[in-house]
MMTF fields as JSON, N, C-alpha, C and O atoms, coordinates in Angstrom:
{
  "mmtfVersion": "1.0.0",
  "mmtfProducer": "UNKNOWN",
  "numBonds": 423,
  "numAtoms": 424,
  "numGroups": 106,
  "numChains": 1,
  "numModels": 1,
  "chainsPerModel": [1],
  "groupsPerChain": [106],
  "chainIdList": ["A"],
  "bondAtomList": [4, 2, 8, 6, 12, 10, 16, 14, 20, 18, 24, 22, 28, 26, 32, 30, 36, 34, 40, 38, 44, 42, 48, 46, 52, 50, 56, 54, 60, 58, 64, 62, 68, 66, 72, 70, 76, 74, 80, 78, 84, 82, 88, 86, 92, 90, 96, 94, 100, 98, 104, 102, 108, 106, 112, 110, 116, 114, 120, 118, 124, 122, 128, 126, 132, 130, 136, 134, 140, 138, 144, 142, 148, 146, 152, 150, 156, 154, 160, 158, 164, 162, 168, 166, 172, 170, 176, 174, 180, 178, 184, 182, 188, 186, 192, 190, 196, 194, 200, 198, 204, 202, 208, 206, 212, 210, 216, 214, 220, 218, 224, 222, 228, 226, 232, 230, 236, 234, 240, 238, 244, 242, 248, 246, 252, 250, 256, 254, 260, 258, 264, 262, 268, 266, 272, 270, 276, 274, 280, 278, 284, 282, 288, 286, 292, 290, 296, 294, 300, 298, 304, 302, 308, 306, 312, 310, 316, 314, 320, 318, 324, 322, 328, 326, 332, 330, 336, 334, 340, 338, 344, 342, 348, 346, 352, 350, 356, 354, 360, 358, 364, 362, 368, 366, 372, 370, 376, 374, 380, 378, 384, 382, 388, 386, 392, 390, 396, 394, 400, 398, 404, 402, 408, 406, 412, 410, 416, 414, 420, 418],
  "bondOrderList": [1, 1, 1, 1, 1, 1, 1, 1, 1, 1, 1, 1, 1, 1, 1, 1, 1, 1, 1, 1, 1, 1, 1, 1, 1, 1, 1, 1, 1, 1, 1, 1, 1, 1, 1, 1, 1, 1, 1, 1, 1, 1, 1, 1, 1, 1, 1, 1, 1, 1, 1, 1, 1, 1, 1, 1, 1, 1, 1, 1, 1, 1, 1, 1, 1, 1, 1, 1, 1, 1, 1, 1, 1, 1, 1, 1, 1, 1, 1, 1, 1, 1, 1, 1, 1, 1, 1, 1, 1, 1, 1, 1, 1, 1, 1, 1, 1, 1, 1, 1, 1, 1, 1, 1, 1],
  "groupList": [{"groupName": "MET", "atomNameList": ["N", "CA", "C", "O"], "elementList": ["N", "C", "C", "O"], "formalChargeList": [0, 0, 0, 0], "bondAtomList": [1, 0, 2, 1, 3, 2], "bondOrderList": [1, 1, 2], "singleLetterCode": "M", "chemCompType": "L-PEPTIDE LINKING"}, {"groupName": "ALA", "atomNameList": ["N", "CA", "C", "O"], "elementList": ["N", "C", "C", "O"], "formalChargeList": [0, 0, 0, 0], "bondAtomList": [1, 0, 2, 1, 3, 2], "bondOrderList": [1, 1, 2], "singleLetterCode": "A", "chemCompType": "L-PEPTIDE LINKING"}, {"groupName": "THR", "atomNameList": ["N", "CA", "C", "O"], "elementList": ["N", "C", "C", "O"], "formalChargeList": [0, 0, 0, 0], "bondAtomList": [1, 0, 2, 1, 3, 2], "bondOrderList": [1, 1, 2], "singleLetterCode": "T", "chemCompType": "L-PEPTIDE LINKING"}, {"groupName": "ARG", "atomNameList": ["N", "CA", "C", "O"], "elementList": ["N", "C", "C", "O"], "formalChargeList": [0, 0, 0, 0], "bondAtomList": [1, 0, 2, 1, 3, 2], "bondOrderList": [1, 1, 2], "singleLetterCode": "R", "chemCompType": "L-PEPTIDE LINKING"}, {"groupName": "ILE", "atomNameList": ["N", "CA", "C", "O"], "elementList": ["N", "C", "C", "O"], "formalChargeList": [0, 0, 0, 0], "bondAtomList": [1, 0, 2, 1, 3, 2], "bondOrderList": [1, 1, 2], "singleLetterCode": "I", "chemCompType": "L-PEPTIDE LINKING"}, {"groupName": "PRO", "atomNameList": ["N", "CA", "C", "O"], "elementList": ["N", "C", "C", "O"], "formalChargeList": [0, 0, 0, 0], "bondAtomList": [1, 0, 2, 1, 3, 2], "bondOrderList": [1, 1, 2], "singleLetterCode": "P", "chemCompType": "L-PEPTIDE LINKING"}, {"groupName": "VAL", "atomNameList": ["N", "CA", "C", "O"], "elementList": ["N", "C", "C", "O"], "formalChargeList": [0, 0, 0, 0], "bondAtomList": [1, 0, 2, 1, 3, 2], "bondOrderList": [1, 1, 2], "singleLetterCode": "V", "chemCompType": "L-PEPTIDE LINKING"}, {"groupName": "SER", "atomNameList": ["N", "CA", "C", "O"], "elementList": ["N", "C", "C", "O"], "formalChargeList": [0, 0, 0, 0], "bondAtomList": [1, 0, 2, 1, 3, 2], "bondOrderList": [1, 1, 2], "singleLetterCode": "S", "chemCompType": "L-PEPTIDE LINKING"}, {"groupName": "ASP", "atomNameList": ["N", "CA", "C", "O"], "elementList": ["N", "C", "C", "O"], "formalChargeList": [0, 0, 0, 0], "bondAtomList": [1, 0, 2, 1, 3, 2], "bondOrderList": [1, 1, 2], "singleLetterCode": "D", "chemCompType": "L-PEPTIDE LINKING"}, {"groupName": "LYS", "atomNameList": ["N", "CA", "C", "O"], "elementList": ["N", "C", "C", "O"], "formalChargeList": [0, 0, 0, 0], "bondAtomList": [1, 0, 2, 1, 3, 2], "bondOrderList": [1, 1, 2], "singleLetterCode": "K", "chemCompType": "L-PEPTIDE LINKING"}, {"groupName": "HIS", "atomNameList": ["N", "CA", "C", "O"], "elementList": ["N", "C", "C", "O"], "formalChargeList": [0, 0, 0, 0], "bondAtomList": [1, 0, 2, 1, 3, 2], "bondOrderList": [1, 1, 2], "singleLetterCode": "H", "chemCompType": "L-PEPTIDE LINKING"}, {"groupName": "GLU", "atomNameList": ["N", "CA", "C", "O"], "elementList": ["N", "C", "C", "O"], "formalChargeList": [0, 0, 0, 0], "bondAtomList": [1, 0, 2, 1, 3, 2], "bondOrderList": [1, 1, 2], "singleLetterCode": "E", "chemCompType": "L-PEPTIDE LINKING"}, {"groupName": "GLY", "atomNameList": ["N", "CA", "C", "O"], "elementList": ["N", "C", "C", "O"], "formalChargeList": [0, 0, 0, 0], "bondAtomList": [1, 0, 2, 1, 3, 2], "bondOrderList": [1, 1, 2], "singleLetterCode": "G", "chemCompType": "PEPTIDE LINKING"}, {"groupName": "PHE", "atomNameList": ["N", "CA", "C", "O"], "elementList": ["N", "C", "C", "O"], "formalChargeList": [0, 0, 0, 0], "bondAtomList": [1, 0, 2, 1, 3, 2], "bondOrderList": [1, 1, 2], "singleLetterCode": "F", "chemCompType": "L-PEPTIDE LINKING"}, {"groupName": "GLN", "atomNameList": ["N", "CA", "C", "O"], "elementList": ["N", "C", "C", "O"], "formalChargeList": [0, 0, 0, 0], "bondAtomList": [1, 0, 2, 1, 3, 2], "bondOrderList": [1, 1, 2], "singleLetterCode": "Q", "chemCompType": "L-PEPTIDE LINKING"}, {"groupName": "TYR", "atomNameList": ["N", "CA", "C", "O"], "elementList": ["N", "C", "C", "O"], "formalChargeList": [0, 0, 0, 0], "bondAtomList": [1, 0, 2, 1, 3, 2], "bondOrderList": [1, 1, 2], "singleLetterCode": "Y", "chemCompType": "L-PEPTIDE LINKING"}, {"groupName": "LEU", "atomNameList": ["N", "CA", "C", "O"], "elementList": ["N", "C", "C", "O"], "formalChargeList": [0, 0, 0, 0], "bondAtomList": [1, 0, 2, 1, 3, 2], "bondOrderList": [1, 1, 2], "singleLetterCode": "L", "chemCompType": "L-PEPTIDE LINKING"}, {"groupName": "CYS", "atomNameList": ["N", "CA", "C", "O"], "elementList": ["N", "C", "C", "O"], "formalChargeList": [0, 0, 0, 0], "bondAtomList": [1, 0, 2, 1, 3, 2], "bondOrderList": [1, 1, 2], "singleLetterCode": "C", "chemCompType": "L-PEPTIDE LINKING"}, {"groupName": "TRP", "atomNameList": ["N", "CA", "C", "O"], "elementList": ["N", "C", "C", "O"], "formalChargeList": [0, 0, 0, 0], "bondAtomList": [1, 0, 2, 1, 3, 2], "bondOrderList": [1, 1, 2], "singleLetterCode": "W", "chemCompType": "L-PEPTIDE LINKING"}],
  "groupTypeList": [0, 1, 2, 2, 3, 3, 4, 3, 5, 3, 5, 6, 7, 8, 9, 10, 11, 12, 2, 4, 2, 6, 0, 7, 7, 12, 13, 12, 6, 11, 14, 11, 8, 3, 14, 11, 4, 11, 6, 11, 5, 13, 1, 7, 11, 5, 1, 15, 6, 3, 6, 12, 4, 12, 4, 2, 9, 1, 16, 8, 6, 9, 13, 11, 13, 16, 3, 4, 8, 6, 1, 6, 2, 0, 5, 17, 15, 5, 7, 11, 6, 7, 11, 6, 7, 1, 3, 16, 7, 8, 11, 1, 15, 3, 4, 16, 6, 11, 11, 14, 11, 3, 18, 12, 4, 9],
  "groupIdList": [1, 2, 3, 4, 5, 6, 7, 8, 9, 10, 11, 12, 13, 14, 15, 16, 17, 18, 19, 20, 21, 22, 23, 24, 25, 26, 27, 28, 29, 30, 31, 32, 33, 34, 35, 36, 37, 38, 39, 40, 41, 42, 43, 44, 45, 46, 47, 48, 49, 50, 51, 52, 53, 54, 55, 56, 57, 58, 59, 60, 61, 62, 63, 64, 65, 66, 67, 68, 69, 70, 71, 72, 73, 74, 75, 76, 77, 78, 79, 80, 81, 82, 83, 84, 85, 86, 87, 88, 89, 90, 91, 92, 93, 94, 95, 96, 97, 98, 99, 100, 101, 102, 103, 104, 105, 106],
  "secStructList": [7, 7, 7, 5, 7, 7, 5, 7, 7, 3, 3, 3, 6, 6, 3, 3, 3, 3, 3, 3, 3, 3, 3, 3, 3, 3, 6, 6, 3, 3, 3, 3, 3, 3, 3, 3, 3, 3, 3, 7, 7, 7, 1, 1, 7, 7, 3, 3, 3, 3, 3, 3, 3, 3, 3, 3, 3, 3, 7, 1, 1, 6, 6, 7, 3, 3, 3, 3, 3, 3, 3, 3, 3, 3, 3, 3, 7, 4, 4, 4, 2, 2, 2, 2, 2, 2, 2, 2, 2, 2, 2, 2, 2, 2, 2, 2, 2, 2, 2, 2, 2, 2, 2, 6, 7, 7],
  "xCoordList": [0.828, 0.0, 0.868, 0.624, 1.853, 2.763, 2.93, 2.799, 3.219, 3.518, 4.924, 5.239, 5.754, 7.134, 7.559, 7.313, 8.186, 8.798, 10.282, 10.716, 11.064, 12.509, 13.193, 12.825, 14.19, 15.029, 16.419, 17.034, 16.913, 18.226, 19.044, 18.763, 20.057, 20.862, 21.776, 22.2, 22.066, 23.028, 23.865, 23.324, 25.166, 26.015, 25.767, 25.682, 25.655, 25.555, 26.485, 26.124, 27.65, 28.722, 28.934, 29.246, 28.774, 29.008, 27.723, 27.739, 26.601, 25.327, 24.849, 25.313, 23.916, 23.257, 21.79, 21.218, 21.19, 19.751, 19.19, 19.871, 17.983, 17.325, 15.983, 15.498, 15.399, 14.088, 13.208, 13.616, 12.009, 11.003, 10.075, 9.485, 9.946, 9.08, 7.971, 8.239, 6.744, 5.598, 4.997, 4.558, 4.979, 4.389, 3.263, 3.455, 2.098, 0.928, 0.28, 0.263, -0.251, -1.055, -2.079, -1.813, -3.204, -4.286, -5.566, -5.661, -6.534, -7.808, -7.599, -8.396, -6.547, -6.287, -5.709, -5.659, -5.271, -4.741, -3.276, -2.93, -2.424, -1.026, -0.693, -1.059, 0.0, 0.372, 1.819, 2.327, 2.479, 3.831, 3.94, 3.536, 4.482, 4.659, 6.095, 6.555, 6.813, 8.212, 8.361, 7.778, 9.156, 9.474, 10.975, 11.589, 11.57, 12.994, 13.167, 12.443, 14.118, 14.418, 15.917, 16.7, 16.314, 17.733, 18.208, 17.544, 19.35, 19.96, 21.287, 22.088, 21.52, 22.776, 23.954, 23.84, 25.084, 26.255, 26.846, 26.767, 27.431, 28.05, 29.558, 30.15, 30.179, 31.629, 32.337, 33.521, 31.616, 32.171, 31.104, 29.985, 31.447, 30.496, 29.323, 29.544, 28.07, 26.932, 26.521, 26.801, 25.851, 25.167, 23.758, 23.315, 23.064, 21.692, 20.793, 21.104, 19.68, 18.685, 17.452, 16.993, 16.922, 15.711, 14.71, 15.025, 13.507, 12.433, 11.277, 10.87, 10.754, 9.629, 8.485, 8.695, 7.276, 6.077, 5.022, 5.013, 4.15, 3.123, 1.899, 1.898, 0.858, -0.388, -1.089, -1.047, -1.729, -2.542, -3.971, -4.219, -4.906, -6.31, -7.13, -6.933, -8.054, -8.99, -10.056, -10.536, -10.408, -11.436, -12.78, -12.852, -13.829, -15.172, -15.342, -16.167, -14.568, -14.648, -13.81, -12.697, -14.346, -13.664, -12.296, -12.171, -11.291, -9.914, -9.23, -8.28, -9.697, -9.003, -8.463, -9.148, -7.215, -6.537, -5.87, -5.569, -5.646, -4.882, -3.672, -3.804, -2.508, -1.266, -0.698, -0.543, -0.39, 0.255, 1.576, 1.605, 2.655, 3.984, 4.559, 4.45, 5.159, 5.818, 7.246, 7.47, 8.206, 9.612, 10.214, 10.056, 10.898, 11.533, 13.017, 13.396, 13.853, 15.306, 15.902, 15.502, 16.866, 17.464, 18.948, 19.326, 19.783, 21.196, 21.394, 20.651, 22.396, 22.717, 24.147, 24.768, 24.653, 25.951, 25.778, 24.719, 26.791, 26.668, 26.242, 25.54, 26.649, 26.28, 24.799, 24.288, 24.106, 22.704, 21.726, 20.523, 22.215, 21.364, 20.159, 19.044, 20.341, 19.213, 18.17, 16.971, 18.617, 17.694, 16.93, 15.715, 17.641, 17.011, 16.049, 14.981, 16.411, 15.539, 14.204, 13.155, 14.236, 12.993, 12.155, 10.937, 12.797, 12.076, 11.445, 10.301, 12.202, 11.685, 10.548, 9.627, 10.602, 9.495, 8.21, 7.159, 8.293, 7.114, 6.617, 5.413, 7.552, 7.191, 6.561, 5.57, 7.131, 6.596, 5.175, 4.301, 4.946, 3.607, 2.62, 1.499, 3.029, 2.175, 1.787, 0.63, 2.766, 2.504, 1.571, 0.68, 1.77, 0.914, -0.54, -1.445, -0.77, -2.128, -2.715, -3.882, -1.897, -2.332, -2.737, -3.758, -1.943, -2.249, -3.491, -4.275, -3.694, -4.908, -6.141, -7.141, -6.065, -7.191, -7.422, -8.567, -6.336, -6.458, -7.153, -7.923, -6.873, -7.468, -8.809, -9.458, -9.228, -10.493, -10.449, -11.46, -9.288, -9.102, -9.014, -8.312, -9.71, -9.645, -8.906, -8.751],
  "yCoordList": [-1.182, 0.0, 1.24, 2.154, 1.299, 2.432, 2.968, 2.24, 4.245, 4.879, 5.424, 6.157, 5.084, 5.521, 6.044, 5.401, 7.185, 7.71, 7.774, 8.341, 7.201, 7.185, 7.705, 7.358, 8.541, 8.993, 8.476, 8.906, 7.577, 6.994, 7.112, 6.435, 7.972, 8.095, 6.884, 6.273, 6.556, 5.497, 5.942, 6.473, 5.735, 6.229, 5.5, 4.273, 6.261, 5.731, 6.598, 7.722, 6.111, 6.846, 8.178, 8.183, 9.311, 10.601, 11.226, 12.372, 10.485, 10.982, 10.085, 8.957, 10.612, 9.828, 9.752, 10.707, 8.631, 8.498, 8.147, 7.538, 8.52, 8.198, 7.565, 7.587, 7.011, 6.394, 6.917, 6.953, 7.318, 7.638, 6.439, 6.068, 5.839, 4.677, 5.019, 5.496, 4.778, 4.969, 3.597, 2.929, 3.179, 1.893, 2.157, 2.838, 1.62, 1.811, 0.471, -0.41, 0.326, -0.852, -0.511, 0.265, -1.081, -0.87, -1.376, -1.457, -1.712, -2.225, -3.44, -3.671, -4.211, -5.395, -5.111, -6.006, -3.875, -3.484, -3.071, -2.325, -3.569, -3.162, -2.604, -3.19, -1.47, -0.838, -0.39, -0.038, -0.404, 0.117, 0.898, 0.419, 2.093, 2.955, 3.452, 4.012, 3.249, 3.692, 4.697, 4.549, 5.727, 6.752, 6.95, 7.135, 6.913, 7.203, 8.708, 9.343, 9.278, 10.699, 10.874, 10.024, 11.96, 12.239, 13.13, 14.101, 12.792, 13.557, 14.082, 13.324, 15.379, 15.977, 15.315, 14.99, 15.111, 14.518, 15.469, 16.691, 14.88, 15.652, 15.67, 14.683, 16.815, 16.946, 16.244, 15.922, 16.008, 15.318, 14.384, 14.34, 13.644, 12.718, 13.514, 14.403, 13.216, 13.985, 13.562, 12.451, 14.484, 14.178, 13.725, 13.994, 13.058, 12.635, 13.169, 13.054, 13.753, 14.252, 13.37, 13.13, 12.892, 12.078, 12.678, 12.914, 12.92, 13.448, 12.463, 12.062, 12.076, 11.152, 11.737, 12.478, 11.397, 11.857, 10.764, 10.054, 10.63, 9.599, 9.934, 10.852, 9.163, 9.352, 7.998, 7.183, 7.768, 6.574, 7.028, 7.889, 6.449, 6.811, 5.576, 4.505, 5.737, 4.665, 4.605, 5.634, 3.4, 3.205, 2.985, 2.893, 2.903, 2.733, 1.401, 1.277, 0.4, -0.922, -0.93, -0.405, -1.528, -1.547, -2.223, -3.299, -1.598, -2.092, -2.213, -2.982, -1.468, -1.438, -0.04, 0.957, 0.013, 1.274, 1.286, 0.239, 2.485, 2.678, 3.52, 4.559, 3.083, 3.82, 4.275, 3.472, 5.557, 6.11, 6.723, 7.589, 6.274, 6.821, 7.36, 6.722, 8.512, 9.112, 9.431, 10.066, 8.993, 9.323, 9.802, 9.158, 10.926, 11.497, 11.634, 12.234, 11.076, 11.146, 11.807, 11.524, 12.694, 13.413, 13.666, 14.06, 13.438, 13.779, 15.282, 15.943, 15.809, 17.225, 17.446, 16.544, 18.64, 18.99, 19.266, 19.741, 18.982, 19.217, 20.643, 20.844, 21.613, 23.004, 23.29, 24.328, 22.39, 22.594, 21.824, 21.843, 21.15, 20.267, 20.991, 20.477, 22.163, 22.889, 23.281, 23.122, 23.79, 24.203, 23.006, 23.072, 21.92, 20.722, 20.108, 19.629, 20.117, 19.576, 20.299, 19.665, 21.622, 22.405, 22.078, 21.93, 21.965, 21.62, 20.242, 20.045, 19.279, 17.916, 17.816, 17.019, 18.614, 18.623, 19.058, 18.449, 20.122, 20.594, 19.535, 19.299, 18.889, 17.87, 16.646, 16.105, 16.214, 15.054, 15.34, 14.479, 16.539, 16.905, 16.918, 16.429, 17.476, 17.53, 16.119, 15.857, 15.22, 13.843, 13.154, 12.407, 13.399, 12.796, 13.231, 12.399, 14.52, 15.018, 14.373, 13.983, 14.265, 13.627, 12.166, 11.711, 11.442, 10.037, 9.907, 8.977, 10.824, 10.806, 10.978, 10.283, 11.904, 12.123, 10.884, 10.509, 10.244, 9.054, 7.913, 7.154, 7.799, 6.731, 7.167, 6.373, 8.403, 8.898, 9.167, 9.029, 9.549, 9.832, 11.338, 12.019, 11.859, 13.303, 13.557, 14.709],
  "zCoordList": [0.0, 0.0, 0.0, 0.787, -0.84, -0.848, -2.249, -3.233, -2.325, -3.589, -3.488, -2.551, -4.416, -4.362, -5.714, -6.734, -5.735, -6.946, -6.685, -5.682, -7.576, -7.394, -8.636, -9.759, -8.424, -9.523, -9.21, -8.235, -10.008, -9.782, -11.055, -12.044, -11.033, -12.242, -12.403, -11.422, -13.635, -13.895, -15.086, -16.057, -15.024, -16.098, -17.408, -17.443, -18.474, -19.819, -20.654, -21.005, -20.972, -21.638, -20.924, -19.733, -21.615, -20.971, -20.438, -19.989, -20.48, -19.977, -18.85, -18.683, -18.09, -17.048, -17.406, -17.935, -17.122, -17.254, -15.899, -15.074, -15.672, -14.42, -14.71, -15.841, -13.689, -13.815, -12.698, -11.537, -13.052, -12.046, -12.006, -13.021, -10.845, -10.686, -9.7, -8.597, -10.092, -9.203, -8.961, -9.896, -7.704, -7.343, -6.357, -5.35, -6.649, -5.803, -5.533, -6.392, -4.335, -4.055, -2.987, -2.069, -3.118, -2.178, -2.805, -4.03, -2.008, -2.48, -3.388, -4.297, -3.156, -3.954, -5.331, -6.175, -5.571, -6.881, -6.715, -5.8, -7.614, -7.618, -8.989, -10.007, -9.02, -10.277, -10.215, -9.15, -11.363, -11.469, -12.762, -13.822, -12.674, -13.839, -13.831, -12.836, -14.945, -15.042, -16.164, -17.238, -15.894, -16.879, -16.891, -15.84, -18.072, -18.205, -18.358, -19.125, -17.636, -17.751, -17.932, -17.508, -18.551, -18.736, -17.593, -17.231, -17.037, -15.953, -16.473, -17.018, -16.304, -16.759, -16.037, -14.855, -16.725, -16.08, -15.031, -15.159, -14.008, -12.934, -13.13, -13.566, -12.799, -12.911, -11.753, -11.85, -10.666, -9.506, -8.952, -9.463, -7.916, -7.295, -6.714, -5.892, -7.124, -6.624, -5.218, -4.768, -4.548, -3.297, -3.686, -4.802, -2.802, -3.068, -1.976, -0.79, -2.376, -1.44, -1.604, -2.721, -0.484, -0.515, 0.459, 1.625, -0.029, 0.794, 0.716, -0.375, 1.857, 1.905, 2.706, 3.666, 2.302, 2.995, 2.832, 1.826, 3.8, 3.694, 4.511, 5.331, 4.264, 4.994, 5.117, 4.195, 6.256, 6.471, 6.718, 7.562, 5.982, 6.125, 6.468, 5.892, 7.415, 7.744, 6.642, 6.169, 6.254, 5.231, 5.917, 7.142, 5.13, 5.694, 6.397, 7.302, 5.99, 6.592, 7.864, 7.883, 8.927, 10.219, 10.117, 9.533, 10.679, 10.747, 9.385, 9.243, 8.385, 7.102, 6.862, 7.089, 6.394, 6.185, 4.817, 4.244, 4.31, 3.08, 3.437, 4.084, 3.024, 3.282, 1.949, 1.029, 1.843, 0.654, 1.097, 1.971, 0.497, 0.758, -0.546, -1.594, -0.476, -1.624, -1.206, -0.175, -2.004, -1.755, -3.069, -4.106, -3.018, -4.197, -3.888, -2.882, -4.755, -4.584, -5.814, -6.944, -5.581, -6.707, -6.436, -5.333, -7.449, -7.292, -7.453, -8.179, -6.774, -6.893, -6.402, -5.84, -6.619, -6.047, -4.56, -4.149, -3.739, -2.294, -1.935, -0.944, -2.713, -2.418, -2.693, -2.272, -3.388, -3.74, -2.856, -3.116, -1.823, -1.015, -0.43, -0.521, 0.165, 0.78, -0.255, -0.022, -1.394, -2.457, -3.019, -3.206, -3.284, -3.844, -2.835, -3.215, -1.557, -0.515, -0.487, -0.382, -0.581, -0.587, -1.823, -1.722, -2.992, -4.224, -4.126, -4.534, -3.578, -3.481, -2.47, -2.653, -1.406, -0.436, -1.103, -0.902, -1.905, -2.636, -3.611, -3.716, -4.332, -5.314, -4.632, -5.123, -3.509, -2.789, -2.302, -2.396, -1.787, -1.323, -2.489, -2.354, -3.636, -4.822, -5.267, -5.593, -5.274, -5.687, -4.69, -5.094, -3.389, -2.367, -2.562, -2.5, -2.794, -3.033, -4.286, -4.303, -5.336, -6.586, -6.349, -6.866, -5.574, -5.278, -4.413, -4.606, -3.456, -2.645, -3.529, -3.349, -4.482, -5.396, -6.255, -6.51, -6.703, -7.535, -6.787, -7.376, -5.482, -4.677, -4.071, -3.39, -4.307, -3.778, -2.285, -1.597, -1.78, -0.354, -0.158, -0.906, 0.827, 1.116, 2.4, 2.806]
}
């Protein structure tokens, strides 16, 4: 019952590619969606910022709950950690709201 978005760069010659993966499960349904994205190459070893947020909601049925977790990870230069962290917090919250709407949770 979790939703996760991950950006993981991997070296491909002089470029990096990343993948955003969204995994959801709940109400007996499991889904996975992958998107390939291009990540600019780094001149040095990047730092990684990961921001996670989640929510648990009680359903109409007694003792049944839905859990939605969103985690966003992004490589950056060490000097950009604070800026990237703030951007990822906003993005994680946006995705969480989007997933709540998709599951019909308010």
